[in-house]
C-alpha positions in Angstrom: 150.4 -114.4 4.9 150.7 -111.5 6.4 147.8 -108.0 6.7 149.9 -105.6 4.7 148.5 -101.9 4.5 149.0 -99.7 2.3 151.8 -97.8 1.1 151.8 -94.4 3.3 150.4 -97.1 6.2 146.6 -97.4 7.6 146.9 -96.5 11.0 145.6 -94.3 13.4 148.8 -91.3 12.8 148.5 -90.7 9.4 145.5 -88.9 9.4 147.4 -86.5 11.4 150.8 -86.6 9.6 151.2 -84.8 6.2 154.2 -86.6 3.4 156.8 -83.3 4.9 156.5 -84.9 8.6 157.7 -88.1 7.1 160.6 -86.7 5.2 161.6 -84.3 7.8 161.9 -87.4 10.0 163.7 -89.8 7.1 166.3 -86.6 6.4 167.0 -86.1 10.7 167.3 -90.5 10.6 170.1 -90.3 7.7 171.6 -86.9 9.2 171.8 -88.8 12.5 173.3 -92.0 10.7 175.5 -90.2 8.5 177.0 -88.4 12.1 177.5 -91.8 14.2 178.9 -93.3 11.2 181.9 -90.1 10.1 182.5 -90.5 14.4 183.3 -94.1 14.0 185.1 -94.6 10.8 186.4 -97.8 10.6 189.0 -97.1 7.8 187.2 -98.2 4.6 189.7 -101.1 4.4 190.3 -102.9 7.5 191.0 -106.4 8.0 191.6 -109.4 5.5 188.4 -109.5 3.5 188.2 -106.0 2.6 192.2 -105.6 1.6 190.9 -108.5 -1.2 188.2 -106.4 -2.0 190.3 -103.5 -2.6 192.7 -105.5 -4.8 190.2 -106.8 -6.8 188.9 -103.5 -7.3 191.5 -101.6 -8.0 192.1 -104.6 -10.8 189.4 -103.5 -12.2 189.0 -100.0 -11.9 192.8 -100.1 -13.4 192.2 -102.4 -16.4 194.4 -105.3 -14.9 191.4 -107.9 -13.5 192.4 -111.5 -14.8 189.1 -113.9 -14.1 191.5 -116.9 -14.4 193.8 -115.7 -11.9 190.3 -115.7 -9.4 190.5 -118.8 -7.0 188.5 -117.4 -4.0 184.7 -116.0 -3.9 186.4 -111.8 -3.6 186.9 -111.7 -6.3 183.6 -112.4 -8.0 181.4 -110.2 -6.1 181.2 -107.7 -8.6 177.5 -105.7 -6.5 180.8 -104.4 -4.5 183.8 -104.7 -6.6 182.3 -102.7 -9.9 181.5 -100.0 -8.1 184.0 -99.5 -5.6 185.9 -100.3 -8.7 184.4 -96.7 -10.1 185.0 -95.0 -6.8 188.9 -95.9 -7.4 189.1 -94.4 -10.7 187.3 -91.2 -9.9 188.8 -90.5 -6.6 192.3 -92.2 -6.7 192.8 -95.5 -4.0 192.2 -94.5 -0.1 190.2 -94.5 2.9 187.8 -92.5 1.8 186.9 -93.6 -1.7 187.0 -97.4 -0.3 184.0 -96.4 2.3 181.3 -94.5 0.2 179.8 -97.6 -1.4 179.1 -99.2 1.8 177.6 -95.8 3.6 175.5 -95.2 1.1 174.0 -98.4 0.8 173.9 -97.6 4.6 172.2 -95.0 4.1 169.9 -95.6 2.5 168.9 -98.6 4.2 167.8 -96.6 7.6 164.9 -95.2 4.6 163.7 -98.0 3.5 163.2 -99.5 6.9 162.1 -97.0 8.0 159.2 -97.0 4.9 159.2 -100.7 5.5 157.7 -100.4 9.1 155.6 -98.0 8.8 153.9 -99.8 5.8 152.9 -103.0 8.0 153.5 -101.2 10.9 152.9 -97.6 12.1 154.5 -94.0 12.1 155.6 -94.8 15.8 157.6 -98.0 15.0 158.7 -96.8 11.6 160.5 -93.7 13.6 161.7 -95.9 16.3 163.5 -98.6 13.8 164.9 -95.8 12.3 166.8 -95.1 14.9 167.6 -98.4 16.6 169.0 -99.0 12.8 170.9 -95.5 13.1 172.9 -97.0 16.5 173.2 -100.7 15.0 176.5 -101.7 15.9 176.5 -103.9 13.5 175.8 -101.7 10.8 177.7 -98.5 12.2 180.4 -101.1 11.9 180.4 -102.4 7.7 179.3 -98.9 6.8 182.6 -98.0 6.3 184.4 -101.3 5.9 184.2 -102.7 2.5 183.4 -105.2 2.5 179.0 -107.0 1.7 177.3 -106.6 4.7 176.2 -103.0 4.5 175.6 -104.2 0.6 173.5 -107.2 2.0 171.0 -105.5 3.9 170.3 -103.0 1.8 169.4 -105.6 -1.0 167.4 -107.1 1.3 165.5 -104.7 1.9 165.2 -104.0 -1.5 163.5 -107.1 -2.3 161.3 -107.1 0.7 160.4 -102.9 -0.2 158.8 -104.2 -3.9 157.4 -107.3 -2.9 155.4 -105.3 -0.5 154.7 -102.5 -3.4 153.2 -105.1 -5.4 150.2 -105.8 -3.6 149.2 -102.3 -4.1 149.7 -101.9 -7.7 145.6 -103.1 -9.5 147.2 -102.8 -12.2 148.7 -106.2 -13.6 152.4 -105.0 -15.5 152.9 -102.9 -12.6 152.9 -105.9 -9.9 154.2 -108.1 -12.7 157.8 -105.3 -12.7 157.3 -104.8 -8.8 157.7 -108.3 -8.4 160.8 -108.8 -11.4 162.6 -106.3 -9.8 162.4 -107.7 -6.1 163.6 -111.4 -7.9 166.5 -108.8 -9.8 167.5 -107.6 -5.9 167.7 -111.0 -4.4 170.0 -112.2 -7.4 172.0 -109.4 -7.2 172.4 -109.3 -3.2 173.5 -113.6 -4.1 176.3 -111.4 -6.3 177.3 -110.7 -2.7 176.9 -113.2 -1.0 175.3 -116.3 -2.1 173.5 -117.3 1.0 171.3 -114.4 0.1 169.0 -117.0 -1.3 167.4 -117.4 1.6 165.5 -113.8 0.8 164.3 -116.2 -2.5 162.6 -119.1 0.2 160.7 -116.0 2.0 159.0 -114.7 -1.0 158.3 -117.9 -2.4 156.6 -119.7 1.3 154.5 -116.5 1.4 153.1 -116.7 -1.6 152.5 -120.9 -1.1 150.9 -119.7 2.5 148.5 -117.0 1.3 147.9 -119.1 -1.7 148.9 -116.8 -4.4 148.5 -117.0 -7.9 152.3 -118.9 -9.8 152.4 -115.5 -11.9 154.3 -114.1 -8.8 156.5 -116.3 -7.7 157.6 -116.7 -12.1 158.5 -113.1 -12.0 160.6 -113.1 -8.8 162.3 -116.0 -11.0 162.9 -114.4 -13.5 164.1 -111.4 -12.2 166.2 -113.6 -10.0 167.5 -115.1 -13.4 168.7 -111.9 -14.7 171.9 -111.0 -12.9 172.7 -114.7 -12.6 172.4 -115.4 -16.3 174.1 -111.9 -17.4 177.5 -113.2 -14.6 177.3 -117.1 -16.6 177.3 -115.8 -19.7 180.2 -113.9 -19.1 182.1 -116.5 -17.4 180.9 -119.0 -20.2 182.4 -116.2 -23.0 186.1 -115.8 -20.8 186.6 -119.4 -19.8 184.3 -121.4 -21.7 182.7 -122.4 -18.2 179.4 -120.9 -17.3 179.6 -122.2 -13.9 183.1 -120.6 -13.9 182.8 -118.9 -10.0 180.3 -122.1 -8.7 184.1 -124.3 -9.7 186.6 -121.7 -8.6 185.0 -121.6 -4.7 184.7 -125.4 -4.4 187.5 -125.5 -2.4 186.5 -123.0 0.2 184.4 -126.7 1.6 187.5 -127.8 2.9 187.3 -125.1 5.4 184.8 -126.6 7.0 185.3 -130.6 6.9 187.1 -132.4 9.4 187.1 -132.3 13.5 189.1 -129.0 13.7 188.0 -127.3 10.6 189.5 -123.4 9.9 185.7 -121.8 9.9 183.2 -121.5 12.8 180.0 -124.3 12.0 179.1 -125.0 15.7 175.6 -125.5 16.0 176.4 -123.1 19.8 177.5 -120.4 17.7 174.1 -118.1 16.8 172.6 -119.1 20.2 175.1 -117.4 21.7 176.3 -114.2 20.1 172.9 -113.1 19.4 172.3 -113.5 22.8 175.3 -111.5 24.3 177.3 -114.3 25.6 180.1 -113.8 23.2 182.0 -110.8 23.9 181.7 -109.5 20.3 178.2 -110.5 19.4 177.6 -108.5 22.9 179.1 -105.7 20.7 177.9 -106.3 17.8 174.1 -106.4 18.3 173.8 -105.2 21.4 170.5 -106.8 23.2 168.9 -106.4 19.8 167.9 -109.7 19.9 165.9 -110.1 23.3 163.8 -107.5 21.9 163.4 -109.8 18.8 162.0 -112.3 21.3 160.3 -110.5 23.2 158.6 -108.7 19.8 157.8 -112.1 18.8 156.4 -113.6 21.7 153.9 -110.3 21.9 152.7 -110.4 18.6 152.1 -114.7 19.7 150.0 -113.7 22.5 147.4 -110.7 20.8 147.7 -112.6 18.0 149.1 -109.8 15.7 149.0 -111.3 12.2 151.4 -108.1 11.0 154.5 -109.8 12.7 153.7 -112.4 10.5 155.9 -111.5 7.5 158.9 -110.1 9.0 159.1 -113.1 11.4 158.6 -115.0 7.9 161.9 -112.5 6.2 163.7 -113.1 9.7 163.6 -116.7 11.1 163.7 -118.7 7.4 167.6 -116.9 6.7 168.4 -117.7 10.5 167.2 -121.9 9.9 169.1 -121.4 6.6 172.8 -119.6 8.7 172.2 -122.3 11.5 171.0 -126.0 9.8 171.8 -125.2 5.8 174.8 -127.3 4.6 177.0 -126.1 1.7 176.5 -129.2 -0.9 173.5 -131.0 -1.6 175.5 -134.6 -2.3 176.9 -134.3 1.0 176.5 -132.7 4.6 179.0 -129.9 4.2 177.7 -126.9 7.3 177.1 -123.7 6.0 179.9 -121.6 8.0 179.4 -119.0 10.4 179.8 -115.1 11.1 178.9 -112.5 13.0 178.4 -110.5 10.1 176.6 -113.4 8.0 173.2 -111.9 10.5 173.1 -108.4 8.8 171.1 -110.6 5.8 168.4 -110.3 8.4 168.6 -106.9 10.1 165.7 -105.3 8.5 163.3 -107.7 10.1 165.3 -108.2 13.3 165.6 -104.4 14.0 161.5 -104.0 13.1 159.9 -106.6 15.5 162.6 -105.2 17.9 160.8 -101.6 17.2 157.6 -103.1 17.4 158.1 -104.9 20.5 159.6 -101.4 22.4 156.7 -99.4 21.0 153.9 -101.7 22.3 156.2 -102.2 25.3 156.2 -98.7 26.5 151.5 -98.3 25.4 151.6 -101.1 27.9 153.4 -99.4 30.8 151.6 -96.6 30.0 148.4 -97.8 30.0 149.2 -99.3 33.9 151.4 -95.8 35.0 151.1 -92.4 35.2 154.3 -91.9 32.9 154.2 -90.6 29.6 154.4 -93.2 26.6 156.7 -91.3 24.8 158.9 -90.5 27.6 158.9 -94.5 28.6 159.9 -95.2 25.3 162.6 -92.0 25.1 164.5 -93.8 28.3 164.4 -97.3 26.5 165.8 -95.5 23.6 168.3 -93.6 24.9 170.0 -96.4 27.9 169.9 -99.2 24.0 171.9 -96.0 21.6 174.1 -95.5 24.3 175.4 -99.6 24.7 175.0 -99.8 21.1 177.5 -96.9 21.0 179.6 -98.2 23.3 179.8 -101.9 21.2 180.2 -99.8 17.8 183.6 -98.2 19.6 184.8 -101.8 20.8 184.6 -102.9 17.5 186.1 -99.5 15.9 189.3 -99.7 18.3 188.7 -103.6 17.7 189.3 -103.4 13.6 191.6 -99.9 15.0 194.3 -102.0 16.2 194.4 -104.4 13.8 196.0 -102.3 11.3 198.2 -100.9 13.0 201.1 -103.6 12.3 200.6 -103.1 8.8 200.2 -99.3 8.5 203.4 -98.7 11.3 205.4 -100.9 8.5 203.8 -99.1 5.4 204.9 -95.5 6.2 208.3 -96.5 6.4 208.3 -98.0 3.5 207.3 -95.3 1.9 210.2 -92.8 3.4 212.5 -95.6 2.8 213.4 -96.9 -1.0 212.4 -100.8 -0.8 212.8 -103.4 -3.5 212.4 -107.1 -2.0 210.0 -107.5 1.7 210.1 -111.3 2.4 207.5 -111.6 4.9 206.0 -115.6 6.3 202.2 -114.6 6.0 199.7 -113.8 2.8 198.1 -111.5 4.6 201.1 -108.8 4.4 201.5 -108.4 0.9 197.5 -108.1 0.3 197.3 -105.1 3.0 201.1 -103.1 2.4 199.8 -102.9 -1.1 197.0 -100.7 -0.4 198.7 -99.5 1.9 201.0 -98.2 -0.1 198.6 -97.6 -3.3 199.6 -101.1 -5.4 203.1 -99.6 -6.3 205.0 -102.0 -8.9 208.5 -101.4 -7.5 208.1 -103.8 -4.5 208.7 -107.5 -5.4 207.1 -109.7 -2.1 208.4 -113.1 -1.0 207.3 -115.8 1.1 209.6 -116.2 4.4 208.0 -119.7 4.4 210.3 -120.8 1.2 213.5 -120.2 2.2 215.9 -122.5 5.2 218.2 -121.3 7.2 221.4 -121.4 4.8 219.4 -119.4 2.5 218.0 -117.2 5.0 222.3 -116.0 5.4 222.5 -114.9 1.6 219.8 -112.2 1.7 220.2 -109.4 -0.9 219.8 -106.1 0.6 216.2 -106.9 1.6 213.3 -106.0 4.2 212.0 -109.3 6.8 208.7 -108.8 9.2 208.2 -110.9 11.7 204.4 -110.2 13.1 203.9 -112.0 16.5 200.3 -112.5 15.5 201.5 -115.2 12.9 204.7 -116.6 14.2 202.5 -118.4 16.6 198.8 -119.4 15.8 196.6 -119.1 12.0 194.4 -117.3 10.9 191.9 -119.3 13.1 193.4 -118.0 15.9 194.5 -121.9 16.7 198.4 -122.3 18.3 200.9 -124.3 16.0 202.1 -127.6 18.2 205.5 -125.9 16.4 206.7 -122.6 16.5 208.6 -122.2 12.9 212.5 -122.0 13.1 212.2 -118.4 11.3 210.6 -116.8 14.6 214.4 -117.3 16.7 216.6 -116.5 13.8 218.7 -113.7 14.1 221.8 -112.9 11.8 224.2 -109.7 13.0 224.1 -108.2 9.8 220.0 -107.3 10.7 219.7 -104.2 11.4 215.8 -103.7 13.7 214.2 -100.8 11.5 211.2 -101.0 13.5 210.1 -102.9 16.7 205.6 -101.9 16.9 204.7 -103.2 20.2 201.2 -104.2 19.2 197.3 -104.1 21.2 196.8 -106.8 21.6 200.3 -108.1 22.0 200.3 -110.6 19.2 199.7 -107.3 16.9 203.3 -106.5 17.9 205.4 -106.7 14.8 209.2 -106.4 14.5 211.0 -105.0 11.0 214.2 -106.0 9.6 216.5 -104.6 6.5 219.1 -107.7 5.7 222.6 -105.5 4.7 
């Protein structure tokens, strides 16, 4: 489908630049990426998803993981859980050990995007793609946060890298191995999030359009099936159900059903957030997607066939995210999220870099300003804006975790055995910050009536404004829970934390 170049890039600069210079550039990019991600360190475990992953990773490290008790997709994402469990086993449960694997994936992806961009285009595009990825807000935010959104871009890039490398091999067995590994990385990415199956569609369509033989598709398919088959065999050996994961998470379809679903399904969601008509979307992506559109238009006008494969890598998953269904039996739309676009971080960054390079060269040909100066100015502006966007995401994450940390810090200093909470996130979050103690008994406030509230034993009661007034989707309750206004003379206020925004405020009482 596309005119793939050799691995080192057959372009006008390749004769002037040796491998040493390339690796120096890569090392500088890695160091810059590390500095930016360290400066905006997200804490490893922040946000409800990260705490769920930490819980299961801790269980694996402690030998207490119970497959029969897993009811949601967090507990099945082994490509994320197993490396994190190993980190916990060696370094203990803490924010550093929680962030090591995502950070490593983020930094390695910078290297791969550089190599892929150089292979398809040239060194200039590769350097610019590396710089754009170093300062890409979505990647910065995900790099030190336990979750799949640093792992998935890396596995996506690895799959594409192996696929492109197969074109360089004249030896049939080596070609087959590269295709096999391309499929293997797709299968591993599906372990992180099932929608990574769109990567398989990319390679399949590319093979069909390029009229290749069936061999590559068969090898890719075989590689894809290896991790899936291994996982299914594991489920069957434990539960007798090879499709145990699918059956256990089937209830998540309910999140996108009904007139007011819990999850986002609007067809306007991605267009709105990608192009900055939503503040969080602007913070996550900056103007990256405007440059992507400009790059695609530019390539179309210039009839540059080199962009065809990156465009396929980008567009097919995007169409899947926008119009895909979770069920073949009924139209259940795939839920939407800002982070899901991490799957196409690679092609978006490469096409954006392609546009900036060509735009700079075009301006240079029409003015006397140096091409490098034009591109440098654009990069400085984009990097500054993107870093600020990543900083805003960092502040939001920090504010969200602040009430949990405040309560955990208090409980560390006081003997506590029973803690009443009114939302399922609180036990999950506090367990992490308290390093999964055995002595705490978390109980549900929603299961008590007013008579029982008067007779509580010596216990702590946590009231979080955020979940007293709205659900996890931010929808206001029609009726505030009765215990929101309940107070007893025997209750002693021990914490009154005023969060930012106001809904992050929390009050904790000790019941005498």
